[in-house]
N, C-alpha and C positions, 0 to 999 in steps of 0.2 A: 504494500500500500504506500502510495506517495504522499509526502507531506510538503505541499507547496503552499506558502502563506503570503498574504498581503497584509502587512501591519501598518495601518493608517493611524498617524498621530497628529492630532490637532492641538495646538498650543494657544491657550487663551490668556491674554494679559492686557490690562490697561493700567497705566501708572495711577497713583492716588491723585485724583482731580477734584473730588468732592470738596467743596468750600474753597477751591482755588481756581476761580474763573469759570466762564461758561462758553461763550463763543468769541473768537474762533478756536481758542485753546482752553480746554477745561472740561466741564461735565458733558459738553456736546460729544466729545470723543466716546464717552461711556454710553450715552444715549444712542448714538449711531451704531455702535457695536452691538448693543442689546437688541435694537430694532431690526437691524439688517443682517446680523450674524447669529447671535445666540438663540433668539426666539425662532427664526426660520430653521436653524439647525435642530432645535428641539422638535419642531413640527415634522421635519423630515425623518428623524430617528423614530419618533412615535408612530408615524405613518408606516414606516417599514415594519416595525414590531407588530402593528395591527394587521399587516398583510402576511404575518407569519415568517418574516425574514428578520433574524436577529442581526442588527447592524455590526456589532462586534468591533467598534472603533475605539481608539484610545483618545481621551480628551484630558488635557492638563488645565488646571486653574491655578494661577498664582494666588497666594494668600491675600495680597493686597486687592486683587480683583474679587475674591470671595467676600471680603469685608464690604466692599462697595456695593455689590449686588444685594447684600443683606441690609444695607443701610436704609433707614426710613427717609433720609434726605434723597437718596436715589429713587426710591419707590414713588415718593410724592412728585419729584421733579420729572421723572420719566413719564408718568401719566399726563402731566401738563405738556410735555414735549410732544407726545403722540397726538393729543387733542389739537395742539398747534399745527402739526403737520396735516392733519385731516382738514382743518380750516383753510390752510394754505392751498391744498389741492382743490377745495371748493371755490376759493377765490380765483385760482388760475383757470378753472373751467369757465367762469363768468368772463374773465379777461379774454381768453382765447375765442370764445364765442362772439364777443364784441368786435374783435379784430379780424374775424372771418377765418381763423385758423382752426377749423372744425376737428382736424385730426389731433392736434395738440390738446384740444379740449377733451377728446376721448382718452388721451394719455393721462390727463389730469384726473379723470375719473378712475383710471387704473390705479393711480397713486392713492386716491381716496380709499379705494377698496383694500389696497395693500396695508395702509396704516390702520384702517379699521380692524382688519384681521389681526394685526400685531397687537392692537389694544385688547381685543377680545381674548387672544391667547394669553396675554400677560395677566389680565384681571380675572377672567373666568376660568380658563383652563389651568393655569399655574398658580392662581391665588396670590399673585404679586411676588412670587418667589421662584426666580429662574433657577437658582442653585438647587432648590428642592426638586425641580423637574429632572435635572441631571442625576441627582441622588436616587430618585425613583428608578430611573433607567438602569443605574448600576445595581441597585438592590434586586432588580428583576433579571440581572445577568445579561442585559443588552449591550452595555458599554463598560469600559474600564477607565476610571478616572485617576489621574496622576496629580501629585502635588509639585511644588517648585519652591524656590527661595522666597523668603518673606516679601521683599519688595523688588524681586527680579534683579538682585545685585549681580554685578559682573564678578563672579567669585574668584577667578584666577588672579586678579590684581589686588584683592584685599590683602593687607600686609600682616594681619594677625589671624592666627588659626581660630581664636575664639569668635572673631567676626563671622567667619565662614560657618562655624558650628551653630551660632545663634540664628543665622539666616536659614539654615537647614532645619533646625529645631522648631522655628516658628512655622515652617512649612508643614511639619508633622502635626503640631498642635492645632493649627487652623483646620487642617484636613480632618483630623479626628473630631473636632467640634461640629463641622458642617456635613460630614459624610458618615459619621458614626462608626468608623473603623480605622485601623492604622493604614497608612498608605504603603504601597509596595513600589510603585514607579515614581521616578523623579525626573523632572525636566530641568536640565542645566540651562540657566538663562543664556540666551544667544548661542546655545550649543557650545559654550566656552569651557574648555577643559585644561587643567594643568596637572601633569604627572608629578610623582614624588621626585623632587630634585632640590639642588641648592638654590636658595632664593637670595637674590640681590635686590635691595631696595632701589626702585627706579630713580629716586631723586637724592636720597641720603647715602652718599658713598661711605660715610663714616660708620654706618650701621653694618655690623659684621654679617657675612653670609651665614645662612642657616639652612639646614636640611629640613624641608617641610614636607608633610604628607601630601599625597595626591588627592584630588577631589574625590576619587573613588573610595579612598580610605575613610573620608568623612562620611560619605553616604553609607558605607558598610557599617561604620561605627553607630550610625543612627538607625540601623536596622532596615534600611531600604534594600530592595531586591534587584533593581535594574535601572538603567539610564540610557541616553542616546547621545551619539556624537556625530560629527561630520566625517565623511568617508576618508578624507585625506589624513585624518589623525590615525586611522587604522593602518594606513600604509606607511608607517614610520615617520609620521610628522612632516608631511610635505608642504606645510604652510610656509610660504615664501615671504621673507621680510622685505616686500617691495617698497615699503615706506620708511625703512630704517634710516636712510641717509637724511631724512627730513626731521628726525626727532631723536636725539641721543638717548633719552630715557627709555624709549621703546627698544633701542638697540641693546641696552643693558638687560632688558627682560629677554630679548631674543637670544642673546649669547648664552644665557643660562639654559634656555629651552633647547638650543641647537646641540649642546653637548649631550643632552638626554636623547635627542632624536637620532644622533649618529649611532648610538648603541642599538637602535631598532632597525637598522638597515635590512636585516635578514627577514623582516616581517612584511616587506613591501608587496609580496605576492598574495596576501590574504584577500579574500573576496568579501564584499559587503553583504553578500547574500546568506549570512549565517550569524547567529549570536555567539559572543565570546565571553570569557571571564577576564576581568581586568587584573593587572599586576601592579601593585601588590594587594589591592583591596579584595580581590576574588569576588567581585560583584558582576552580575551579567550586564552586558551592554549590546546595543544594536548600532550599526553604522548607517547613516542616511544614504539612500539610493539616489545618486545624482541625476540619473536619467528621468525617472518618474517625477522627481522634483522639478526639473527644468520644464517638463511638459505642462505643469500647472502653474509654477511660480512666474515664469517669464512672460512679461507683457508684450515682448517682441516675437518670440518664437513659440510661446506656449498658447494654450487655448484661450486664456483671458484676452488676448490681443485680437481676437477675431472681429472683423468689421461689423458684424451684426449684433454684437453685445453692447450693453449700455455703457456709454461714455461716462467715466467717473468725474472728470475735471470740469466739464461744461455744465453750468447750472443756471436756472432761470431765477432772476431776482426781480422783486423781493420774494423770499421764501426758500430758494435754494433747491427746488426739485429739479430732477434731470429728465430731459425730454429727447435726448439725442443719442445716437449710436456712435461707436468708435469710428466707423466709416473706413478709415485707413490709418496706418501707423504714422504717416507723415502729413495727414490732413490737418490743416489749421483749425483751431477751435471754432472760428467763425464760419467755417464751411462744413461743419458736421451735419449729417442728415438725420431726419427724425428716426426715433427708435420704434421698431416693430417687434413687440413681445413674441408674436407667433413665429417670426423668422428666427429669433434667438432660440426658441424651443427646438426648432429643427436642427440648429447647429449643436445644441446640447446632445441630442441623440447621436449625432455623428461623432462628436468628441468623446462621449462616454464609451461608445463602441470601440473607437480607436485606442483609448487608454487600456481597456480590458484586453483587447486583442494583442496589444504590444506587451502587456504584462505576461500573458499566457505564452507568447512566443519567446520572450526572454528567458523563461524558465522551462522551456520545452525539453531541453536535454537533461534536466535535473530531476532527481527523484525526491530530494529533500532540500528545501531552501526557504528563505523568507526575504521579502522585499519590504524594507522599512521606509515609508515615505512620510516626511515631516513637513508640516505647514502651520502657519499662523491661522488660528480659527477665523480671525477677522478678514482673511483673504476671501473667505466664502461668504458672499452676501454684501459685505461692506465695499471691499475693493472690486470684487468680481460679483456683480449683483446676481448673476445666474448660478453662482457657485453651489449653493445648497441643493438646487435641483439637479445639477451635474452630479453631485455626490449621491443623491437618491438613485439616479440611473446607474451609476457605476456599481453601487452596492447591490442593486437588484440584479444586474447582469452577472456579478461575481457569485451570486447564490447558485447559479447553474454552471459555473465554470470550473475548470480543473484546479485553478488557483483559488484558495479560499481566504476570505477576509477573516482575520482572527486577532484577538487581543494579544498584547505583548506577553502577559502572564501565560496564556495558553500556548503561545509559540515556544516559550521556554520549556514548558512541560512536554511538548511534543518533540522538540529538537535537542533538548538536554545538552547545553553547551558544556564542553570540558577542556577546550583549548584556552590556555592562559596567555594573554597578550599584553604587552606594554604599549600603551598609547602615546602618541605624540602630543604636542601642545598646540592649541589654536582655537578657532571658533568658526562660525559660518559668516563672519563679517568680511569686508573687503580685504583681499590678500590672504585670507585664511588665518590671520593671526589676530592681534589685539588692537590694530591701528584705529579702527572706527571708534573705539572707546578710550584709547590713550594716544593723544597726539598733542601738537602744540596749542591747539585751541581748547583742549579739555584738561590740560595738565593742572590748572588751578583747582579744578574740582577734586582731583585725586590728592593733591597736596592737602586740601582741607579734610578729606576723609582720613588720610594718614595721620595728620596732626591730631584729629579727634581720637583715633585709635590709640595713639601714644599717650594722650592725656588721660584717657579712661583707665589705663593700666595702673595708675597711681590712686584711683578711687578705692576707698576702703569699705569693707562691709559695715563698719560703724557709721560712716557718712551716709550710706544707703539706708540704714535702719532709722536714722534720725529724720531723713527727708525722703520718704518713700514715694510720695506723689511726684516729686521733682525727678527722681531716678527713673520712674516709670515713663514719664514724658520724654526724658532724655533718650531712653531706649527707642521710643517711637521716632524722634527726630533723627537719630543716627540711622535707623532703618531707611527712612525716607531720603536722607542724603545719599545713601549708597545705591539708590535706584539706577540701574543701567540706562534708563530712559534719558536722563539728563545729558550725559556725554553723547549718546546716540543722536539726540535731537540737535545738539550743538554742532556735531560733525556733519550732519546731513542738511543743516540749515532749514529743516522742516518747521521747527518752532523754536528757533534759537533763543530769542529774547525770553520767551516763557521758561525754557529750560534753565537758562542762566539765572533768572530771578528765583526759580524754585530751589536750585542748588544753594544759592547764596542765602536764601531765607532759612532753609532748614539748618544750615551751618550756624548762622547767627543765633538761632533759637537754641541750638545745642550748646553753643558756647556760653550763652547766658545761663542756661540751666546748670551747666557744669560749674560756673562761678557761684551760683546760689548753693549748690551741693557742697562745695568746698568750704564755704563761709560758715563759721560756727553760729553766727547770729540767725535767728528765724527770719522768714520772709516778711517784708513790709506789706502793708495793705495793697499798695500799688503793684508789687510783685505777685501777690496772691491773685489779683484780678488779671494780671498778664498771664499767669499760669493757667487760670481758668479759661481764658480765651484760646490759648494754644491747645489745651485739652479738648476744646470744642471743635477747633478747626482741624487739627491733626489727630483725629479720634479713632484711628484704625487700631485693631487688636484690642478691643474693649474688654472682651471676656478674659483674655490672658495674653500678655505680651511677654515674650521670652526675654529673660535677663541676659544682656549681651556679655556679661562677665561671669555668668554661672553662679552668682550668689543664690539664685533659685535653681533647684534641680528638678529635671523631668526624667522619669525612668519608665521603662515598660512594665506593664502589669496586666495580666490576663483578667484580673478581677475587675478592672476598670476600663474595659474596652481597649486596652493597650496603652493607657496613659495613667500613670500614678503621680500624685503630687507629694513630693517629699520635701520637708522643710517648708519653703514658700515658693509658690508659683507667682511670678511677679504681678500677674493680673489681679491677685488677691491680697497684695500687701498694701 
């Protein structure tokens, strides 16, 4: 009997935007993802289950996204957002009818129905709880849900092991709270991995080199069972330092990684079509399949770039609804043609068939294999409007194909990896290394993170005991400062000012809290009011926030669903 599997992984993440802006940067990011990706995906998955087809996909949620989807601020704001979109569609219908653009008026009616359906799904079907919808699917055995780092921190570049441990621990705690079981799978933010090696501080040459554990060791220590990496890390760390000459600090990181990679040259023949065990953590991992990824990710050569699909960038103002199709990759926005949903559906059928046929053909000569395809959840629906329906058709076609869609956990059970592999270092960013997150424009963010890490090392348990609220909020601000989104948005210029302001804001708050913590005097009334305001604005991890220094201890316990509170869990102190 052959065991050929397609392991589809969708990664869900939005940085903490609640209480930090609306449009164009802020909560609208969260509303758009919920309306265009998360709820349509829930509809597709439950539709398949209702037809007797178990979707068997893997979906990760970052803890910071879990918190936001559960927030009353999000729930209230999201309903207002959907009602606003419905009203905009109705106003557009009137406008287009007056201007004689009857077809665009029909499209406005299409959008009214779309947002009305999303509203009904959210309020009536899922009772205003998107996360509970996914939990229900997992409890029914339809999907497998993974956790991730607390705020999607770029783990390889954190300078202290306890910073990495707290990011992972928060991922476990939040998952347990919202999904009622310990997590098994972990999504490494940005697919960024660092092996066990000598660490040289990127900026502080006086800090001595230190042998630090690989990220796989931290995951194994936390009791996690598997993770995912980029395929070039499997082949001996072929990430090329194409940006090294532009930034000396990145070169120092690369030099340390290169020495480790040279020792892995013998492993360059390994195939990504198999799960392995990491060395030295001995935890299972899958390597991303680049071919299937390119077919879906690429807007130029992949399916989303087809001329009949909805154009993302051209919007009608006021209101921001989209009425045009891609038309052509080189077509100016002003020359885009109207969108025809029925023609887009025809293209979906062709593209779904092509994807499945290619998958089956690529594994034709194998008796046992797994193709791991990794995508951002937000690609499906938000960036590629037709994406959820494409997924529906792919999953339905795979139900009768030789290659079976399966969860990562089941793939490991069937294929039983036993080959131990030393991975290279890198990410799925530009150049395959760390440049997108560490460069001349983002260095100041990392310097602030490193300074805060260094200063937290001299905080004493006695200081924490005397000012527990301050310490708890300091943990939140540190988590938020470490978000990989800020350097990413700075490097890509997609929301540079917003990201710079957010990073600076969380650092300044953390510094003030650290000063209050060190000072023997109690907080003044002004400082208490300031603390209350920050607690309200940056209020993630309300039920329990993991202590970054380990003054609170979390341990496994079968008697408490996998989570035992020993001494103090910081959320309760």
